[in-house]
C-alpha positions as CSV (number, residue, x, y, z in Angstrom):
1,M,37.5,47.2,-101.8
2,S,39.5,45.2,-99.0
3,Q,38.3,42.0,-97.8
4,I,36.7,41.9,-94.1
5,N,38.2,39.4,-91.8
6,Y,35.1,38.6,-89.8
7,D,37.1,35.7,-87.9
8,A,39.4,38.4,-86.5
9,M,36.4,40.1,-84.8
10,S,34.8,39.4,-81.6
11,T,31.4,38.2,-81.5
12,T,30.4,41.7,-80.2
13,E,32.6,43.5,-82.8
14,L,31.1,41.1,-85.5
15,K,27.5,42.1,-84.3
16,Q,28.1,46.0,-84.3
17,Y,29.9,45.8,-87.8
18,F,26.8,44.0,-89.2
19,L,24.4,46.5,-87.6
20,K,26.4,49.3,-89.0
21,H,26.4,47.5,-92.4
22,R,23.1,45.9,-92.8
23,G,23.6,45.2,-96.5
24,D,26.7,43.1,-95.9
25,N,25.1,39.7,-96.3
26,A,28.6,37.9,-95.6
27,A,28.9,39.7,-92.3
28,F,25.3,38.5,-91.4
29,Q,25.9,34.9,-92.4
30,A,29.4,35.0,-90.3
31,Y,27.4,36.4,-87.4
32,L,24.8,33.9,-87.7
33,D,27.3,30.8,-88.1
34,R,29.0,32.1,-84.9
35,I,26.0,32.2,-83.0
36,N,24.6,28.7,-84.1
37,Q,28.1,27.4,-83.0
38,R,27.4,28.2,-79.3
39,P,26.2,25.1,-77.1
40,L,22.5,25.5,-76.4
41,K,21.9,26.1,-72.5
42,I,18.9,24.2,-71.2
43,I,17.6,25.9,-68.2
44,A,14.7,23.5,-67.4
45,S,12.5,21.0,-69.2
46,P,8.8,21.7,-69.6
47,D,8.0,18.6,-67.0
48,D,10.3,20.0,-64.5
49,P,8.3,21.0,-61.3
50,D,10.6,24.0,-60.8
51,F,10.1,25.1,-64.6
52,D,8.9,28.6,-63.6
53,E,11.4,29.3,-60.8
54,K,14.4,28.2,-63.1
55,V,13.1,30.3,-65.8
56,Q,12.6,33.3,-63.6
57,A,16.0,33.1,-62.2
58,A,17.6,32.8,-65.6
59,I,15.7,36.0,-66.4
60,R,17.1,37.7,-63.4
61,Q,20.6,36.6,-64.0
62,K,20.5,37.8,-67.5
63,L,19.0,41.3,-66.4
64,E,21.6,41.5,-63.6
65,T,24.5,40.8,-66.1
66,A,23.2,43.3,-68.5
67,R,23.1,45.8,-65.8
68,N,26.4,45.3,-64.7
69,K,27.7,45.4,-68.2
70,S,25.9,48.8,-68.7
71,S,27.2,50.2,-65.5
72,K,30.7,49.3,-66.4
73,G,30.4,50.9,-69.8
74,S,29.0,54.3,-68.3
75,N,31.7,54.4,-65.7
76,T,34.5,54.6,-68.1
């Protein structure tokens, strides 16, 4: 059996590989390691007076990004 080079995969490719090979614990660990290396993005602190507005704006932005990726994928 050949060794899989998880480092050569993009994060999306690694995620897709793991989802198809759920028993591959090394792939799962490689994915978790990669995700945990990402810097955390702080949207707002709990005592921020605009907390709700900032969180809702972040959710809208995430949804819009997902829609744009979905529509680009269906147009190709």
